[in-house]
N, C-alpha and C positions, 0 to 999 in steps of 0.2 A: 797818292790818294786820288780819289775821283775828282775832288775839287781842283787839285793841282793840275790834272790832266785835261780839264775842260776849260772853255773860255766863257767866263761869266761877265755880264754887263747889265747894270740897272735891273736887278731882280729877275733876270731870265738867262737861259742858256742859249747862246747864239747859235745860228745855223752851223751844223756839223754832220759828219758821218761817224758812226760807231765802228771801230776796228774789231776784227776777230782777234782772239788771243789763243795761245797754246799753253797748256799746263801739262807737262809730261806727254802722254799720248792722247790727251783730250784737246778738242778744239771747239771754240764757241762759234755758233752760227746765228743765234738770235739774241735780241735784247728783250727782257721782260720788265715792264713797268707795272707796278700796282699802286694806284692812287690811294693813299691813306687818308687824306683829307680832300674835300671838294667844296663845291658851291654851297652845299647844305651845312657846311661848317663855317661859312662866312668868307671863304676864299673867293676873291674876284680875279678872274683871268687865270693864267697858269696852265692852260691846256697844252697839248703837244701838237705842233703843226708839222705836217709832212709836205714836201714839194715834189711833184712829179709832172713832167711834160708841161711846165709852166703853170700848173694848177696847184692851189693850196688846199690841203685837206686837214681840218682841225678836229682833233679828238678832245672833247670838252673834259674838264677836270671834275669827274663824278666819283665820290668816295666808293671804293670797292671795285672800280673798273680796272680791268687788266688790259694792257696793250702789249702785243707781241709783234716784233718786227725783225726782219733780216738785218744783219750787219755784215761787216767785211765788204767784199767786192759787190754784193747785191744790196747794200744799205741805201735807203732813200735819204736824201738831204732832209734834215728835220731840226726843230728847235723847241725848247721849252719856252712858251710865251710868257710875257711879262705878268708877274703877280702884282695886281694893283691894290690888293687889300687882303688881310688875313695872313695865315701861314700855310704854305704848301708843304706837305710831307709825301714823299714818294719812295717806295721800295724799288730799287733797280738791281737786276741780276742778269748775268749771262747764262744762256742755256748751253750746256756743254755736251759734246758728242765724242764717242770713241768706241773702239772695239773691246769686247770683253771675252776672254777665253772661258768656255764652259766645260 
């Protein structure tokens, strides 16, 4: 399961890279996150932080916001920041690619 494969500590998902997966002839290239809850729901913290060239870029937790980022060899180091209050709900999916015969 997702929880078993990731490293959780103190209400946040620690820094990591998302791996590509293969299912049959399909291969994942992107991670899609959709924030189900956000600051307007009383959630404090819980955004997604990306790290590139020593710089930290934070995507705040806003309900309805979608975050799409590369994974596999082109994945940026990232983490789910600490949730300091409320309950964070996120939908996470892999975007899959493959050839289709027409």
